[in-house]
N, C-alpha and C positions, 0 to 999 in steps of 0.2 A: 504492501499501499502504500502511496504516495500523495503528493500534492496534486497531482491529475484526478485523485477522486473527490476531490472539492471544484472540479471544471477547470483548475487551473493548468497554464498549458505546458508549465516547463520543468520536466524531472530534476533531483536533484543528482548531479554525479560521486562516485565514490569516494565517500568521507574518510579513507582510511588512512592518509597520509595526514590529516589535519590534526596531527598528533606530535609532541615531544618522543624523542628517541629515548630518553630512558622507559618509557610507558613498554616499549619492546622487550628493552633490555632486563627491566622486572619480570617480563612473563618468561622469558628465557632461563633465568635465575630458578623462577619458582616452579617451573616444569622438570628443570632437574632437581629441585630440591624434594619434590614431590607434594608442593603445597601450594602448586596451581587450581585445583580444584576445589581449597575451602570455602563454604559456602559464606559470601563475605556482605556487606551492608556498608557504600560510601554517600555520603550525603554531604549537599551544597547549601552553605550557608555564607555567610559574613558576620564578622568580629564586630563592624559598625558602619553606617552608614557614611556616605561623604561629608565632609565637614559644612555645616550648617542646613543638613538636608533632614527632614521632620520624616519622611516615611518613604520607601524603595517601591517601584512596581516592576514584578515578574512579567519580563516578555521576552520572547525567544521559545517561549515551550514549543510549540509549533513546527520550529526549525529545528529543535532537536531532537523529534522525534524524526523528522527526515533524515536528520546526520545519523542518528543512531540506526535505523533502518538501511541505510547506504553505507553504512560502514562493512566495505568488505574488501578483501584483497585478491585482485583479480592480478593474472598472468603479468601487465605491465608493473605493477606496483611489489610483487614479488621477484620480478627480475630486477629490479633498484633494490629492494633489502638485501638480494643476494652478490648483485654487483661491489655493492660498497660492504659486504660483511657487515650489516648492522646486526642482523642474528645469526646465529646457525640453522644445519639444516632442520634438525627435529621441531626447531621453531617455525620456520617457512612452512613445514607440512603440517602444524597444526595450524596456522594461520590460514591458509587454502581455504581453510573447509568454516572459518570464524563467521557467526553470525550471534546476535546478542538473543539470548535465549531465556533473560531473564524477566524481571518484574523491574517497573520504574511508578513510583507515587509522585506526586508534586504538588504545589501552591497550584490552583489553576491560574491560566496565561489574564493577565490582568490586573490580579490579585494584588493588593501590598504586602510588602513584608518590611520585617526591623531586626535587628542584632540576633542574630541566633538564629532564627525563623530556619528550621528545614527547608528549604526551596525549591531542593530534587531530594529523592532517596532513590537510587541504585541497588538492587541486590540479586547476586548471580554467585558465581565461581569469582574468586578473586579475578582470574585470570581473562574471562570476560567485561568485567567492570572496570579494572583497571585500564585497560585501552580505552576506555571513551573520557577520562578526565579534562583532555584537553580541547577537544572539542567542544564540550557539553560547555567548560568554563570561559572558552570564546565567545560563544554564543551567547549564552545568558549575562555575562561581564558587559559586552558591546548593547543588546538590545534592554537590556535592563537598565544604563544608565542614559540612554537615550528616551526611554518612554518615560524614565523620572523626570529629565529635562523638559520633554512633552507635557506633561501631567502639568509641572507648575507652570507652565507658559500659557499652559489652559486657563486654568486657574485664572491667575493674572489676566487673560481676555475676556473673561464671563461670557457671554451669549457669543461675540465678536468670532468670527470662523476664522481659521489660523492656515496659511498655506505651507506644507514642507518644501522648500527648494534649497537645499545643500548637497546637493551631487556633485558639484564642481568644487566643495569643499574637504572632499574624501573620497581614498578609495573607493573604485568605479561599483565593485560588488558590496563595499560596504554601504555606499550609499543607498540600495535598492532595501538591505536589509533597515538600515536607519529609518525610510520612508515607512516601513512598514511598523517599526517600533511606534513611529510619531503616532502612525495613526491610534495605533492600540492605546496612547496617550493622551489622545484629544483631538489631534490633528484632523483637521477635513479632508483635506486633497494632499497632491502631491506636485512637483514641476515634475519629475522622473518617470519617464514612458517606462522602465524596464520595471520601476514597481508597478505600474498599473498594468503592466502586462502580466506580472507574473502572481501578483496578491489581489489584482482586481480593484485595487484603488483608484475612486476618482483623480484622473487627472486636469490641468491645468496651466496655461501660458498663453500669451499672445504675443510682446513683442520686448526688445531690448534697448538701449541708447543707440546701438549700431544701427539699428534699420530706419531712425530718425537721422541719422548722420549720412547714412547711404544717399539720402534726398536732397534736393537741389535745396529745398525748404523743407521748412518742418509741416507745414501746411499738408503738401505734397506727401509725407508720409504717411499722416492721419488721413489723407484721403485715400490712399491706397490701403490702409489697414482696413477702414469702415468697408471700402467699397469689396473688400475679400472676406471679412469676417463679420460684418453686418454691427449695426448701430449700438447693439448691444457690449460690445469691446470694450477694454479695458486698452484708454490710452494712457502711455507715459508722458510727464510733465515735464520732469525736470531736466532735459536735457540743454535748454536754453534758461528763458525766462520763465517760470513758473506760471503768472500772473497772463503774461500773452498766450501761453500755453492753454493753459485753461479758456480762454475765452475762443481760442482758434478750435477746441476741440468741439466745444458747443456749439460753434458754428459750422463746422463739418458734419458733426454726427447729430446735432438737435439734442434737445433735450431727452430724447430716449438714449442717450449716451450711458452705456452700462457704467462705466467706472472708469478713476481716472489713477495713476499710480505715483505717487511719491516716493523715490528711492535717494532723498539727501535733503542736508539740510537742517536743521530744527525743525522737527518733525510737529511738533506741538503746535508750536506758532504757524507754521506753513499751513497743516491743518485747517486751522479756524478758517485762515485766509481764504483758500481754497473753499472750505462749503458755505460760506456769506458769498463769493462770487458763485458758486455755482446757482447757488438759491436764486441770487440778483438777473441770473441767467434764466432761469426758468427749470433747469435741470435739477428739481428737487430731488428726484429718484436715484439721482446719480450717486452713486458711491466712491468713498475715497479710502483705497490702499495703499497703507504704508510699508515698506519694507528698509533695507539698511541698517545691517550688523545689529539686529533687535535681538535681546534673551527677553526673559521674565521682568528682570527691573525695569527693562525699555517700556515694555508692554504695560507693566501697572503705572508707568508716569504717563503713558498717553490714556486713561483711563476717563478723564472728563474731555479727552478731545473728541472730535466727530471723526471718527475712524472707523470704517465700516468689517475692516479683515486685516490682518497682520501675514506679512511673510518672513520666515526666518530660514536662514541657511546655517551659515557657519556655526554660533551659537548651539545649535539645534543637534547637528551629527557631530559636534567634540563634547555633549552631554551637559555643555553649559559651564564649561569649567572642570565637568568632573567625567571623564571618556570611561571609564572604568567603575565596577562597585565592590572591586576587590572581594569578589567572593571566591570560596576555596573548594576544593574537593575531597574530604578527608573520610577515609577509614574509621567507621566509629563500633565496628563489631564484627567478629570473625568466628568461625567452627573453630574446634579443637582440632580437627580432623576432617578430610574428607568425606568422611560417613555422611551421607543427606543426613542422616537421623542425628549428627553431633548437633549439642546446644550452641546456640550465640554467647559468643563473650564479650563483653564491652572491652575496648580498647582506644586508646588518646594518647595523642601525644603530650607530655612532658616539656613544657617550654616556659623559660622567662621573656620578658618584653613583650605579651600582649598574644601572644601566637598559642595562647591554651586553648585547647578545643576540650568537649565536653563527650566522653565515651556513649555507647548505648543507642540501640535502634530508636527515633526520639517519633513521638505525636507531638501535633501544634492546634491551638487552638485558640478562640478570640472571643475573651469572657468580654460581654455588654453590661450598662448599666441599667438603669429601671427605666431608661428613657430608648435605647438599643444604641446606644454610643457606645463605642469602641473604649475600653477601659485597661487593657493591657493583653498581650501577648504572652500566651500560659506553650510552656514548652518541657513535657514530660516522658519516660520510659515506663513501657510499663501499661498498665490499665489505665484507662481514661475516668476520671470522675464523672460521675451521673450529671453533675450539672453541665459538663462541658461536651455531654457527648454527640450534639445535635449541633454544635460549635465548631468540628474538627476540620482543618484548612487543606489537610492532604485528599486528593483522591487520584484513584487508578490511573497512568496512562497507557502504560504497558504491562501485559500478564503472559509471562511465558514466551516473552521475545516479539507476541505480536500488538500491534498499535492499536488500542480498545477504540479510540475515536480520534478523531481530526474537528476543530472548530472554524466555523466561519471568522474571518477579523472582527465582524460587528458584533456578535456575541461577545470575543475579547473584549473588544472597546465599550460595548456596555456595562458588562462585569466591572471593568477596571473606575468606571462612574458610578457604580453602586457600591462600590469599596470603599472609594475616595468619600462618598457621602456618607458613610458610616463612622468615619473618623471625627474625634473630636474637629472644632473649627479652625482650632489654631492651625492645621494641619496644613493649610492653604495658606497662611502667612508667608511671607518671603522673608521678613527678619530670623535671622540664625538662631538655633536653639536644639534642644535636645531631640531624641526621636519623640513624637507626638504620644505613644503611651510606652510605656513598662515592658521589658520582657521578663518573664518573673518563669524562674525552671521551679519543678515541682517532681 
């Protein structure tokens, strides 16, 4: 099963080399030692949120499912490993038939998380689970960072739509993943056609300054665009003189002009002036779209401005200063032997300097107050208290190596909005602070 099952047009290629070499050398050593088949539990979590963030957003789960399903060692991959003497022949023979046959539980995509939250739990033999560390972390760390930034920007924007337009500011494949994560976090459209093609995200776009500069006169550029795209198009009005461009735009397109875009200057001041001018010219329904290196703080500063939509690029695809979530993938339990009946034993690294972890196969639940507002992220081992039984967060994603279900992005996006709405109101404040609810271990 893959993304084509949702009617999407692009399959994921082999992800087997989206890994670090030490995962394969650990596999080789454990196979030789007879410990590779011990039943094991790995968990993905973060010890802390990025500085100043009040919550995290789980994003990339659907891409993780694709990556796990397509983690296969074909002839070319095996040939590369053999030619470079990465692992020995017995290990290559084992890898040739690799398929993940274990179970994966996780927070549903779009859900919020906090320090210590067991965002993903991977269970199976040590051999089959250890290989997945890097590709899982690569996806979740990137996508969750973008989704968290997008969520903060969406909160700052309120009811005003957000356009993702960061493809030119990051790696071409990361741009597609970023657009997907931004949509989860609350953006409404993307300029990236690959994201639209692959994930069905609505796409938008009209023209850049180059189109205006191509023509002998700004009026000629506006007329050409209106002739081609219709009066409902968006005209870029800050190439030369904004006031003159707005006057000309309405003259060319009439009061039916869809929108004007402002990409430079004092956006607060210019937006007020443009709104007044549009109204005076009879274009009261023409929208104002602003771009120009926006982040959540700039968006919040424009809350009182007559702006109808925002376009965000660089700050979004770089996580608005936090391009990773610092998630880790740690072994938290393993069996004492390869016997499938052997009980699991908690294990954990002992370390100083903030890198400690807690052993044991964990569950997580979110405790609510009497008004239905979240008040704590509760994490435990063993039996779940009755009071929290219906508030558990982890859901089964993969059973016996088979993906149980895949969700349309609109479902994930709606889940995030609902999850955020159940947090205390201070979650959406942009001021720096601690996580909006504490993590409690029982």
